Structures are given as C-alpha cells and as structure tokens.
FIBA-515550 format. One record per residue (C-alpha): x, y, z; residue number from 1; chain; residue in three letters. Coordinates in steps of 0.2 Angstrom, whole numbers. Layout:
BEGIN
<pt><xx>X</xx><yy>Y</yy><zz>Z</zz><resi>NUM</resi><chain>A</chain><resn>Ala</resn></pt>
...
//
This chain:
BEGIN
<pt><xx>-45</xx><yy>-45</yy><zz>37</zz><resi>1</resi><chain>A</chain><resn>Unk</resn></pt>
<pt><xx>-31</xx><yy>-40</yy><zz>49</zz><resi>2</resi><chain>A</chain><resn>Unk</resn></pt>
<pt><xx>-21</xx><yy>-24</yy><zz>44</zz><resi>3</resi><chain>A</chain><resn>Unk</resn></pt>
<pt><xx>-1</xx><yy>-27</yy><zz>43</zz><resi>4</resi><chain>A</chain><resn>Unk</resn></pt>
<pt><xx>7</xx><yy>-15</yy><zz>55</zz><resi>5</resi><chain>A</chain><resn>Unk</resn></pt>
<pt><xx>16</xx><yy>-7</yy><zz>41</zz><resi>6</resi><chain>A</chain><resn>Unk</resn></pt>
<pt><xx>-1</xx><yy>-3</yy><zz>32</zz><resi>7</resi><chain>A</chain><resn>Unk</resn></pt>
<pt><xx>-8</xx><yy>5</yy><zz>49</zz><resi>8</resi><chain>A</chain><resn>Unk</resn></pt>
<pt><xx>7</xx><yy>17</yy><zz>50</zz><resi>9</resi><chain>A</chain><resn>Unk</resn></pt>
<pt><xx>4</xx><yy>21</yy><zz>31</zz><resi>10</resi><chain>A</chain><resn>Unk</resn></pt>
<pt><xx>-14</xx><yy>25</yy><zz>34</zz><resi>11</resi><chain>A</chain><resn>Unk</resn></pt>
<pt><xx>-10</xx><yy>35</yy><zz>49</zz><resi>12</resi><chain>A</chain><resn>Unk</resn></pt>
<pt><xx>2</xx><yy>45</yy><zz>39</zz><resi>13</resi><chain>A</chain><resn>Unk</resn></pt>
<pt><xx>-10</xx><yy>47</yy><zz>25</zz><resi>14</resi><chain>A</chain><resn>Unk</resn></pt>
<pt><xx>1</xx><yy>38</yy><zz>12</zz><resi>15</resi><chain>A</chain><resn>Unk</resn></pt>
<pt><xx>-13</xx><yy>25</yy><zz>10</zz><resi>16</resi><chain>A</chain><resn>Unk</resn></pt>
<pt><xx>-32</xx><yy>27</yy><zz>12</zz><resi>17</resi><chain>A</chain><resn>Unk</resn></pt>
<pt><xx>-45</xx><yy>16</yy><zz>15</zz><resi>18</resi><chain>A</chain><resn>Unk</resn></pt>
<pt><xx>-62</xx><yy>17</yy><zz>6</zz><resi>19</resi><chain>A</chain><resn>Unk</resn></pt>
<pt><xx>-76</xx><yy>4</yy><zz>5</zz><resi>20</resi><chain>A</chain><resn>Unk</resn></pt>
<pt><xx>-65</xx><yy>-10</yy><zz>13</zz><resi>21</resi><chain>A</chain><resn>Unk</resn></pt>
<pt><xx>-51</xx><yy>-6</yy><zz>-2</zz><resi>22</resi><chain>A</chain><resn>Unk</resn></pt>
<pt><xx>-34</xx><yy>2</yy><zz>1</zz><resi>23</resi><chain>A</chain><resn>Unk</resn></pt>
<pt><xx>-27</xx><yy>16</yy><zz>-11</zz><resi>24</resi><chain>A</chain><resn>Unk</resn></pt>
<pt><xx>-10</xx><yy>22</yy><zz>-12</zz><resi>25</resi><chain>A</chain><resn>Unk</resn></pt>
<pt><xx>-12</xx><yy>42</yy><zz>-12</zz><resi>26</resi><chain>A</chain><resn>Unk</resn></pt>
<pt><xx>5</xx><yy>46</yy><zz>-20</zz><resi>27</resi><chain>A</chain><resn>Unk</resn></pt>
<pt><xx>7</xx><yy>40</yy><zz>-37</zz><resi>28</resi><chain>A</chain><resn>Unk</resn></pt>
<pt><xx>26</xx><yy>39</yy><zz>-36</zz><resi>29</resi><chain>A</chain><resn>Unk</resn></pt>
<pt><xx>25</xx><yy>30</yy><zz>-20</zz><resi>30</resi><chain>A</chain><resn>Unk</resn></pt>
<pt><xx>13</xx><yy>17</yy><zz>-28</zz><resi>31</resi><chain>A</chain><resn>Unk</resn></pt>
<pt><xx>26</xx><yy>13</yy><zz>-42</zz><resi>32</resi><chain>A</chain><resn>Unk</resn></pt>
<pt><xx>39</xx><yy>12</yy><zz>-31</zz><resi>33</resi><chain>A</chain><resn>Unk</resn></pt>
<pt><xx>29</xx><yy>-1</yy><zz>-20</zz><resi>34</resi><chain>A</chain><resn>Unk</resn></pt>
<pt><xx>25</xx><yy>-11</yy><zz>-38</zz><resi>35</resi><chain>A</chain><resn>Unk</resn></pt>
<pt><xx>43</xx><yy>-12</yy><zz>-42</zz><resi>36</resi><chain>A</chain><resn>Unk</resn></pt>
<pt><xx>49</xx><yy>-17</yy><zz>-24</zz><resi>37</resi><chain>A</chain><resn>Unk</resn></pt>
<pt><xx>35</xx><yy>-32</yy><zz>-23</zz><resi>38</resi><chain>A</chain><resn>Unk</resn></pt>
<pt><xx>40</xx><yy>-36</yy><zz>-41</zz><resi>39</resi><chain>A</chain><resn>Unk</resn></pt>
<pt><xx>59</xx><yy>-38</yy><zz>-35</zz><resi>40</resi><chain>A</chain><resn>Unk</resn></pt>
<pt><xx>53</xx><yy>-49</yy><zz>-21</zz><resi>41</resi><chain>A</chain><resn>Unk</resn></pt>
<pt><xx>40</xx><yy>-59</yy><zz>-30</zz><resi>42</resi><chain>A</chain><resn>Unk</resn></pt>
<pt><xx>23</xx><yy>-53</yy><zz>-22</zz><resi>43</resi><chain>A</chain><resn>Unk</resn></pt>
<pt><xx>7</xx><yy>-52</yy><zz>-30</zz><resi>44</resi><chain>A</chain><resn>Unk</resn></pt>
<pt><xx>2</xx><yy>-34</yy><zz>-33</zz><resi>45</resi><chain>A</chain><resn>Unk</resn></pt>
<pt><xx>-15</xx><yy>-29</yy><zz>-41</zz><resi>46</resi><chain>A</chain><resn>Unk</resn></pt>
//
C-alpha cells in the first residue's frame, strides 16, 4: 500500500504512528482536526 507524502512527513515527525499496517494519530486534538477537515472536504475517515 503506497504512503502519501503527507503521511510520510507526519510519520517522520511522530504525529502519526504505524503498527501492524495500521496508522494512528498520536495527538488527540490533531486527530479531531483531521476528522473535521476530512468531513468538510467530503472524505471518508474511520
């Protein structure tokens, strides 16, 4: 599965972690912001 350049940068800065092929947002408030932004843009977020 390809990694988007933005995700790669977030992984390098430890805003996002990867474990067993799943990605996790380390900061709760950053996760809330991402969910809000993805909803506004019509993107699907689990």
